[in-house]
C-alpha positions, 0 to 999 in steps of 0.5 A, a space after each residue: 500499500 503506497 505510504 501516504 494513504 497509510 498515513 490518510 488512514 492512520 490521521 484520521 484514526 488518531 483525529 477521531 474521523 473515522 465511521 465507527 463502522 470501520 474503525 475493527 477493519 482498520 484495528 484489525 488492519 492494524 496489528 496484522 502482517 500487511 505494511 508494517 513499515 509503511 504503518 510504523 513511518 506513518 506512526 513516528 510521522 502522526 507521533 511527531 506532528 501531534 502536540 502535548 497538551 493534556 487536559 485534567 483526565 490524561 493529568 490523572 492518567 499520567 499519575 496513576 502510571 506514574 505509580 505503577 512506575 514506582 515500581 519497577 526496578 529498571 531505573 534506566 526505565 522509569 526514567 524513560 518512561 517518565 519523560 514521555 508518559 504526558 505526551 503520549 496520555 495526551 495523545 490516547 491513540 496511535 503514537 509509535 509506542 502504542 501502535 507497534 506494541 499493539 501489532 507486535 503483541 497480538 502476534 506473539 504467545 502472551 495473554 495478557 503480559 506486563 510489559 516494560 517499554 524503553 525509547 531511547 532518545 536521539 543522543 542517548 544510549 541504555 543498556 537493559 539487563 532482561 529476566 534471563 540475564 541477557 544485556 540488551 544495548 540500545 542506540 539512539 532514537 530506539 524502541 525496546 519492547 519487552 516482558 517482565 517476566 519471559 514465557 515458558 516457551 519463548 524469550 520475544 522481544 521487539 526492536 525498532 530502531 538499533 541494538 546490540 544483544 548479548 544473548 544469555 544460553 538457554 538451549 530450551 528457550 530460543 530467544 527471538 527478535 521481532 523487527 518489522 516482517 523479520 524474525 532473528 533467533 537465537 539460542 545463545 550469541 552475540 549480535 547487534 540489529 539495526 531496524 530504523 522506521 525510516 531506513 529500507 533496509 533491516 541490517 542484522 552482524 553476528 559478532 559470535 554465535 548462530 543466529 536465523 533469520 527469517 520473515 514472520 510468514 516464512 520460517 521455513 526460508 531461514 538464514 543461518 547467520 555465522 560470525 563476521 556475517 551481515 545479512 540485509 534485508 531490503 524492505 523494497 524490493 523483499 529481498 535478503 542479501 549477505 556480506 562478509 564483515 569485521 562484526 565489531 565495527 557495528 558495534 562500535 557504538 557501544 563503544 561511543 565510538 562510530 565507525 563507517 567504512 565505504 557507506 553512503 553519506 546520507 547514511 553517516 548524516 543519519 547515525 550523526 543526526 542521532 548519536 548528538 542529536 542534532 539535524 544537518 541539512 545538506 546544499 543541493 550540490 552536494 551527492 548524498 550517495 558518495 561513499 565514505 570512509 570515516 572514525 570517530 572515537 569515544 568522547 569528540 564532540 559534534 564541533 570534533 566530529 564536522 571538522 573531522 568529517 570536512 577534513 576527510 570529505 575534501 571538499 566539503 565545509 559545514 556551519 555549525 546553529 545551535 542543534 542545526 549543522 548545514 554541510 556545503 561545498 567547500 573551496 578553500 579548508 575548513 576553519 577550526 572554530 
C-alpha cells in the first residue's frame, strides 16, 4: 500500500474522524502483518506531529501510571518513561509506541503480559538487563519492548531502531527478536540489529555464536548466520543479501565510537544526527550517495566530529548553529572554530 494512503488512514483514526463501523476493520489491519514498514513510518510521523496538550483526565492517567512505574526495578526504563508519559497520555490513540506494541503483542503468545517499554531518544544510549540475564544495549532513537517475565517456551522482545544483544544461553528457550517483517532467533550469542522505521533496510550483524533470520510468514525459509556475517533485508524488493564484515565495527557505537566503511553520505549523516541529537541539512550540490570511510572516537563532540568529517570529505564545509548544521561545497580549507 502507498505510504500516503497508509498515513491518511492512520491520521483519520488518530483524529477520530473514522466512522465507527470502519474502526474494527482498521484496527485489524493495524495488527496484521501487512504494510508493516509503511505503518511504522506513518505512526512515527503522526507521533511527531501531535502536540502534547494534556487535560485533567490525561493528567490523572499520567499520575496513576507513575505509581506503577515506582514498582519497576529498572531505573533506566523508569527515567525514560517518566519523561514521555504525559505526551503519550495526551495523544490517547496509536502513537508510534502504542501502535507498534499492539501489532507485536497481538502476534505473540502473551495473553496479558506485563510489558516494559524503553524508548531511547536521540543523543542517548541505554543498557538493559533482561529477566534471563541477557544484556541489550539500545542505541539512539530506538524502542525496545520486553516482558517483565518471559514465557515458558520463548524469550521474545520487539525492536524498532538499533540494539546490540548479548544473549544468555538457554537451549530450551529460544530468544527471538521481532523487528519489522523479520524475526531473529538465537539460543545464546552476540549480535547487532539496525532496523529504524525510516530506513528501507534491516541489517543484522553476527559477532559470535549463531542466529537464524526469517520473515514472519515464512519461517521455513530461514538464513543461518555465521560470525562476521551481515545479512541485509531490503524492504523495497523484499530480498536478502549477505556480506562478510568486521562485526566489531558494527557494534562500535556501544563503546561510544562510530565507524563507517564505504558507506553513503546520507547513512553517515543520519547516524550522526541520532548520536549527537542534531539536524544536518545539505545544500543541493552535495551528493548523498558518495561513499566515505571514517571513524569518530568516544569522547569527540559534534564540533570535533564535523571538523574531522569535513577534512576527510575534502570539499565540504559546514556551519553549526545550535542544534542545526549546514553542509555546503567548499573550495578552501575548513577553519576550525
